[in-house]
C-alpha positions in Angstrom: 0.0 0.0 0.0 1.4 3.4 -1.1 0.5 5.6 1.9 1.8 8.8 0.3 -0.3 8.2 -2.8 -3.4 7.6 -0.7 -2.7 10.9 1.1 -2.3 12.6 -2.3 1.4 13.4 -1.6 4.6 13.0 -3.4 7.6 13.1 -1.1 8.4 12.1 2.5 9.0 14.8 5.1 11.8 15.5 7.5 14.4 13.3 5.7 16.4 16.4 4.8 16.3 17.8 8.3 17.4 14.4 9.7 20.3 14.1 7.2 21.6 17.6 7.7 21.7 17.2 11.4 22.7 13.5 11.6 26.1 14.1 13.2 24.6 16.3 15.9 21.9 13.7 16.5 24.6 11.0 16.9 26.5 13.2 19.3 23.4 13.8 21.5 21.8 10.3 21.3 24.7 7.9 21.1 25.6 6.8 24.6 22.6 8.4 26.2 20.1 6.8 28.5 16.5 7.4 27.3 13.1 6.6 28.7 10.1 6.6 26.3 6.7 6.6 27.9 3.8 5.5 25.7 6.5 4.0 23.5 4.4 1.1 22.2 1.7 3.1 20.4 1.8 4.0 16.8 3.9 7.2 17.2 5.9 5.7 20.1 7.0 2.7 18.0 8.1 5.0 15.2 10.1 7.1 17.7 11.8 4.1 19.2 12.7 2.7 15.7 14.3 6.1 14.9 16.2 6.3 18.2 17.9 2.9 17.9 19.5 4.0 14.7 21.7 6.3 16.8 22.8 3.7 19.3 21.7 5.1 22.7 23.4 3.4 25.7 20.1 2.5 27.2 16.5 2.6 25.8 13.6 1.8 28.1 10.1 1.7 26.9 7.1 2.0 29.2 3.5 1.4 28.1 0.3 0.0 29.7 -0.3 -2.2 26.6 1.6 -5.5 27.2 0.6 -6.8 23.7 2.0 -3.7 21.9 5.2 -3.9 23.9 5.7 -7.5 22.7 5.2 -6.4 19.2 7.7 -3.5 19.4 10.3 -5.9 20.8 9.7 -8.2 17.8 9.8 -5.2 15.4 13.1 -4.0 16.7 14.7 -7.4 17.2 13.7 -8.5 13.7 15.1 -5.4 12.0 18.5 -5.0 10.4 19.6 -2.5 13.0 22.6 -3.3 15.1 21.4 -3.3 18.7 24.6 -2.6 20.8 22.4 -1.1 23.4 20.6 -2.0 26.7 17.0 -2.3 25.5 14.1 -3.3 27.7 10.3 -2.8 28.0 8.0 -2.5 31.0 4.2 -3.0 31.0 3.5 -0.6 33.8 1.5 2.6 34.5 3.5 5.7 35.4 1.3 6.2 38.5 2.3 2.8 39.9 4.8 1.9 42.5 6.5 -0.2 39.8 7.2 3.0 37.8 8.5 4.8 40.9 10.9 1.9 41.6 12.0 1.8 38.0 12.9 5.5 38.0 14.7 5.2 41.3 16.9 2.4 40.0 17.7 4.0 36.6 18.7 7.6 35.8 17.7 8.9 32.4 19.2 11.8 30.4 16.2 12.2 28.2 12.5 11.4 28.9 10.1 11.4 26.0 6.4 11.3 26.6 4.3 9.8 23.8 1.4 8.7 26.0 -2.0 10.3 25.3 -5.7 9.8 24.9 -5.9 11.1 21.4 -9.5 10.6 20.3 -12.2 13.2 20.2 -14.7 10.4 21.0 -13.0 10.1 24.4 -14.8 13.2 25.6 -18.3 11.7 25.3 -18.6 10.9 29.0 -17.2 12.2 32.3 -15.7 8.8 33.2 -13.4 8.7 30.2 -12.8 12.5 30.5 -11.3 11.8 34.0 -8.7 9.6 32.5 -8.1 12.0 29.5 -7.3 14.8 31.9 -5.1 12.7 34.1 -3.1 11.2 31.2 -2.9 14.3 28.9 -2.3 16.9 31.6 -1.2 15.6 35.0 0.9 12.6 33.9 2.8 15.0 31.7 3.4 17.3 34.6 4.6 14.3 36.7 7.1 13.3 34.0 8.4 16.9 33.6 9.1 17.0 37.3 10.7 13.6 37.1 13.0 14.9 34.4 13.9 17.8 36.5 14.6 15.7 39.6 16.8 13.4 37.5 18.7 16.4 36.0 17.7 15.3 32.5 19.0 17.2 29.5 15.5 17.4 28.1 11.8 16.5 28.6 9.8 16.0 25.4 6.0 15.8 25.1 3.6 15.3 22.2 0.9 17.9 21.8 -1.5 18.1 18.8 -2.7 20.4 16.1 -6.1 20.3 17.8 -4.5 22.4 20.6 -4.5 25.4 18.3 -7.9 27.1 18.6 -9.3 24.0 20.2 -12.9 22.9 19.4 -12.9 19.8 21.5 -11.8 18.8 25.0 -9.1 16.5 23.7 -7.3 19.3 22.0 -8.1 21.6 24.9 -6.4 19.1 27.3 -3.2 19.3 25.3 -3.3 23.1 25.2 -3.7 23.2 29.0 -0.8 20.7 29.2 1.3 23.2 27.2 0.4 25.9 29.7 1.5 23.8 32.7 4.7 22.8 30.9 5.6 26.5 30.5 5.7 26.6 34.3 7.7 23.4 34.5 10.2 24.8 32.0 11.7 26.9 34.7 13.3 23.7 36.1 13.8 21.6 33.0 14.3 22.2 29.3 11.1 21.2 27.5 10.3 20.8 23.8 7.1 19.6 22.1 5.6 18.7 18.7 2.1 19.5 17.4 1.1 16.7 15.2 -1.0 16.2 12.1 -3.0 13.1 12.0 -0.7 10.1 11.7 -2.1 8.1 8.8 -3.2 4.5 9.7 -2.2 5.0 13.3 -4.0 2.6 15.8 -7.6 3.5 16.2 -7.7 6.2 13.6 -10.3 6.4 10.9 -7.8 5.3 8.3 -6.8 2.3 10.5 -10.6 1.7 10.6 -10.6 1.5 6.8 -8.0 -1.3 7.0 -10.1 -3.2 9.6 -13.3 -2.8 7.5 -11.4 -4.5 4.5 -10.3 -7.4 6.8 -13.9 -7.8 8.1 -15.6 -7.2 4.8 -17.6 -4.3 6.2 -18.6 -1.0 4.5 -16.6 2.2 4.9 -18.0 5.5 6.3 -16.4 8.9 6.2 -17.4 12.5 6.9 -17.9 14.7 3.8 -16.7 18.1 4.8 -13.9 17.6 7.3 -10.3 18.2 6.2 -7.1 17.1 8.0 -3.3 17.2 7.8 -1.6 13.8 7.6 1.9 12.5 8.1 3.2 8.9 8.0 4.4 6.8 10.9 8.0 7.2 9.9 7.6 11.0 9.6 6.1 11.1 13.1 9.1 9.4 14.5 11.5 11.8 12.7 9.6 14.9 13.9 9.6 13.7 17.5 13.3 12.9 17.5 14.2 16.3 15.9 12.2 18.2 18.5 13.3 16.1 21.4 17.0 16.5 20.7 17.3 19.7 18.7 14.4 21.8 20.0 15.2 24.6 22.5 13.2 25.2 25.6 9.5 25.9 24.9 9.8 25.3 21.2 7.0 23.3 19.5 7.9 21.7 16.2 5.2 21.3 13.6 5.1 20.0 10.0 5.6 22.9 7.5 5.8 22.1 3.8 3.4 24.0 1.5 3.8 21.4 -1.2 3.2 18.3 0.9 1.2 19.4 3.9 -2.2 20.2 2.5 -5.5 19.7 4.1 -7.0 16.5 2.7 -10.7 15.4 2.8 -11.6 11.9 4.0 -13.7 11.1 1.0 -10.7 11.5 -1.3 -8.6 9.3 1.0 -11.3 6.7 1.2 -11.6 6.6 -2.6 -7.8 6.3 -3.2 -7.6 3.7 -0.4 -10.2 1.5 -2.0 -8.5 1.9 -5.4 -5.2 0.7 -3.8 -7.0 -2.6 -2.9 -8.5 -2.9 -6.4 -12.0 -1.8 -5.5 -14.2 0.9 -7.0 -16.2 2.9 -4.4 -20.0 2.4 -4.4 -21.6 5.4 -2.8 -24.5 4.7 -0.5 -27.2 7.0 0.8 -27.3 5.6 4.3 -25.5 3.2 6.7 -28.3 0.7 6.3 -27.9 0.6 2.5 -24.1 0.3 2.8 -24.5 -2.7 5.1 -27.0 -4.5 2.8 -24.9 -3.8 -0.4 -21.7 -5.5 0.8 -22.2 -8.9 -0.7 -23.5 -7.6 -4.1 -20.7 -5.0 -4.3 -17.9 -7.6 -3.8 -19.1 -9.6 -6.8 -18.3 -6.6 -9.0 -15.0 -5.5 -7.3 -16.8 -2.6 -5.7 -17.0 -1.5 -2.0 -19.9 0.2 -0.3 -19.1 3.5 1.3 -21.3 6.0 3.1 -20.3 9.6 3.1 -22.1 11.6 5.7 -22.2 15.2 7.0 -20.5 15.4 10.4 -22.7 16.5 13.2 -20.9 15.1 16.2 -19.5 17.0 19.2 -15.9 18.2 19.0 -15.3 18.0 15.2 -13.6 20.9 13.6 -14.0 21.6 9.9 -10.2 21.9 9.4 -7.1 21.7 11.6 -4.3 24.2 12.1 -0.9 24.1 13.8 -0.7 27.6 15.4 -2.9 30.6 16.2 -2.5 34.1 14.9 -1.3 35.3 18.3 1.5 32.7 18.6 5.2 33.5 17.8 6.3 31.2 15.0 9.5 30.8 13.0 10.0 29.1 9.6 13.0 27.9 7.7 15.1 26.8 10.7 14.7 23.1 9.7 13.5 21.8 6.4 9.8 20.9 6.4 9.4 22.1 10.0 8.0 25.3 11.6 8.5 26.3 15.2 6.1 27.9 17.6 7.8 29.6 20.5 5.7 29.4 23.6 6.0 32.6 25.7 7.6 32.0 29.0 4.7 33.5 30.9 2.2 31.7 33.0 -0.6 32.5 35.5 0.4 30.6 38.5 -2.9 31.3 40.3 -4.9 30.0 37.4 -2.9 26.8 37.1 -3.2 26.1 40.8 -6.9 26.9 40.7 -7.4 24.5 37.8 -5.6 21.7 39.7 -7.5 22.3 42.9 -10.9 22.5 41.1 -10.1 19.3 39.2 -9.3 17.5 42.4 -12.5 18.8 44.0 -14.7 17.8 41.0 -13.2 14.4 40.5 -13.5 13.5 44.2 -17.2 14.3 44.4 -19.4 11.9 42.5 -22.2 14.4 42.4 -19.9 17.0 40.8 -18.5 14.7 38.2 -20.6 15.9 35.3 -19.4 16.8 31.8 -20.8 20.4 32.0 -18.6 21.0 35.1 -15.5 19.7 33.2 -16.3 22.0 30.2 -16.6 24.9 32.7 -13.3 23.9 34.3 -11.6 23.9 30.9 -13.0 27.3 30.0 -11.8 28.8 33.3 -8.3 28.5 32.1 -8.9 28.4 28.4 -11.6 31.0 27.6 -11.0 30.6 23.8 -12.3 27.0 23.9 -14.9 26.7 21.1 -16.6 23.7 22.4 -20.2 23.1 21.2 -22.1 20.3 22.8 -24.3 18.5 20.2 -25.1 15.4 22.3 -24.0 13.2 19.5 -20.6 11.4 19.3 -18.6 9.4 16.9 -19.5 6.2 18.7 -23.0 6.6 17.2 -21.7 6.3 13.6 -20.0 3.4 11.7 
């Protein structure tokens, strides 16, 4: 499958930036001790595969998914890369005693945080929202402080393009994380990356397309939404470049006018089906798409339902920065940089944390409208519109 062709792109991103800075990356990474948290997810795997090319002294990967950790071990051990490194994985939560013991036993020079709840659909209920806030905001603060306590050279965290002018609570959680990390940057150098959608990453709509092919089920895609996309390999390169070459409070984002264009899901779905040898058969409803599956397969067609998005949290298009943010272009090929201002409202951050603890400790207070109000208290620009319909209600 030619991913770039499906994305309507020609060339890979960030290779030039990697090659131009290869010697510097070798100097920084070779012989270093690195901890990657959330390293068994789609982006995490790509980051770890990129890191082992530079022969760090020690690479530890922490993730709560035991199965994904098994696969990344197989992936790395089965590669042609020379592994003259201490490499190990740990299926533990960072809020466990096991993680505390691990980080007492080992000292790391770099900590990279790839863990996140990344789906807009995760904001549908207050129960999942609790974990989204804990993982995306407070776990990142904990890891930044760990980096400081261990005198690390750098703490790196993944943000998202959805943090710029956020329309959903997932994106808002990452923007709030950025605000907290500005405060933590007084004690540890911190760099970040705002991502485009990683094509065919676990759980994504494009990954869902692959699963529908396997299970012989129809495809469904929103008609008007447009997104930026990068590949798995590109995500690994962008993270490594930011983690090791980014200065304090710099956010790296993809910036290539020729390759980084907003792409609609309908076009991707059409090119995806063509890559499997199928012609799309457009249906007027989910019900029709389901009933046409058998008939379509006989004629090398595949039923697809294109619908108008009306679910909570969806934004018509994504963006990597706001008009008020300081940005620089041309420092690295294919990469732009947002410079977070080293200003923070300490009272607002402390109030957010105290209010979150209060709300989450009282069952009667744990309602979604309270969480939205909490987000708006520190992020007044949040453009959240509650439509009472979520992605879990569509195919």
